[in-house]
N, C-alpha and C positions, 0 to 999 in steps of 0.2 A: 456260713455254709458248713455243714457237717463234713468231717474228714471222709467218712464212708457213707455213701448215700443209703438212706433208710430202706428203700426198696431192694437194693442190692444185698443188704444185710439179711432181709427177710428171705430173699431167694436162696442165699447161701445157707441159712439156718435150715430151710426146707431141704436143701441138698444134703445136709448132714443126716437127715432122716434115713438116707441110704444105709446108715450104720445098723438099722433094724434088720435088714436082710443080711448084712455082714455077720452080725451076731447069730442070727438064725442059721446061716450057712455053716458056721463053725460048729454048732451044737446039734443040729437036726440032720436027718438023713437027706442025701442029695435029691432023691426022688420027691420027697415032701417039699423041699425048697423050690424045685423046678415046677412042681404043680402049683404051689402058691404064687410064684412069679407069673405063670401063665394065666392064672385067674386074675391077678392084679392087672396084667396087660389087657385082658379082655374087658375088665371093668373100666379101666382108664380110657381105652379106645371107645367104648360105648359112651362114656361121659363126654369125650371130645367130639364124637359125632353129634350127639344131642346138642352140645354147646354150639356147634357150627350151624345147626339147623334152627335153633330156637334162641332168639336174642334175649328173651326174658331169663331163660335158664343160664345163658352165657353171663348176663349181668349178675345174676345170683351167685354163680360160681366165682366170678372175679371179685365180688364183694366178700364172700366167705374167705377166699384165699388171700385177700387184701395185700396186693403188691408182689405176690409170688410170680405171677406171669409177667414176662417182658411186654412192653408196649406192642412189639411186633407179633406177639403170640395171642393178643386179645381176641383176634378174629381168625386165627388159624391154629393148627395143632401145636401143643406145647412140647417142651423137651422131655416131659415125664415118660411118655411111652417109649421113647428112644433109650432113656436111661434104664428102664426096666428090661427092655429087649436086650440091651447090651449086657446087663447082669445075667439074664437067662442064658445067653449064648456063652458067656464066659464060664459060668458054672458047668454048662453042658459040655463044653469043648475041652476044659483043662482039669486035670486030676489033682495037681499039686495045690493043696489048700492054702499054703503060705503065699504062693504066687497069686492066686485068685484074691486072697485077702489083701495083699499089697495093691493090686490093681483097683480094688474097691476103695481102699483108703486114699489112693492117689486121686481118685475122682472126688471123694468127699472133701478132702483137705486141699489138695493141689489146685483143683479148679476154683475152690472158694477163695483161697488167698490170691490167686491170679486175678480174679475179677475185682476183689476189694482193693488190692494194691495197684492194679492197673487203673482203676477209676480214680483213686486218690493221688497217685504219684506218677501215672503214666505220661511221661513227656516225650519218649522216643517211640513213635508208632512204628510197628512192623508191618502189619497187614490187617485190613478189615477191622480197625478199632483196637486190635491187640497191641500191647506195648512191651517193650524190652523189660520194663520194671515188673509188669505183671507176670511175664514168662519167667523172669529170674525168681520171683517170689514162689511161683509154682515149683520150680526146680528145687529150691531150698526146702520147701515143705515136704516134697516127695522124697528128697534125699534123707531128711531126718526120719521120716516114717520108715524108709527102707533100712536105715541103720538099726532100727529097733526090731524089725521082723524078718529081714532077709539074711541069707547065710553069710554074706560078706559085704564089705564096703564096695567091692566091684559090682555086685548085684545091685546094691543101693544106688550107685552112680549111674549104671546103665538104665535102671528103671526110672530114675529121676530125669535123665536126659530125654528118654522116650516120652515120658509124661508131659514134660515141658514142650516138646516138639508137637505132640498131638494136640495139646491145649492151644497152641499158637496158630497152627495151620487150619484154614477153613476146610472142613470135610463135607462130603455129601451126607445128607441126613442130619447128623448132629454129633458134635465132638464127644458128648457124654456117652453116646453109643460106642464110639470107637476107642475111647480112652481105656475102658475096662478090658476089652478084647485084645487090643494090640499090646498093652502092657503085660498081660498074662502070657501072651504069645512070645514076646521078647524074652521075658524071664525064663520061660520054658525052653526056648531055643538056647539061651545061655547055659542052662543047666545041662543040656545035651553036649555042649562043647567042653565042659570041665569034668 
């Protein structure tokens, strides 16, 4: 048996594609990025709707994406619209590019290592299949990311704690939606304190 399940690796590689809008956000005008994300949300929602109404189309999409969808998402909405909506709101609500970038990278890397390490080494379950090992891996990945891009180790620590908490707790809608928004919000709040 493989250490990291192949489908989980595929999902997390797909997750890393969020770096496309991270890079675009850094270099392109905010209005252009928001317009692009709105268009992407509309296209993805249309695809999800068609997928829910047409089994042949659903099978075609699932085959094309080959393991990116979780079993539970094969006949209901996937996490992609929530991830895109979270990115849209994060960019819309927060001005500090570094904090927004950190929140995107926390999602791209923190969530990925949490899932991979949780599946491979997760012995101590916390809640709803989440494990202490996965949450710890998320914290470490986010702390390292924060050390490279945030103003101080205190910001890196606060961001990593927040990201690990958000990734661990079951949220309404989807944790990928909340992780971006709440992390950027916590970092913005901290900046107001110092």
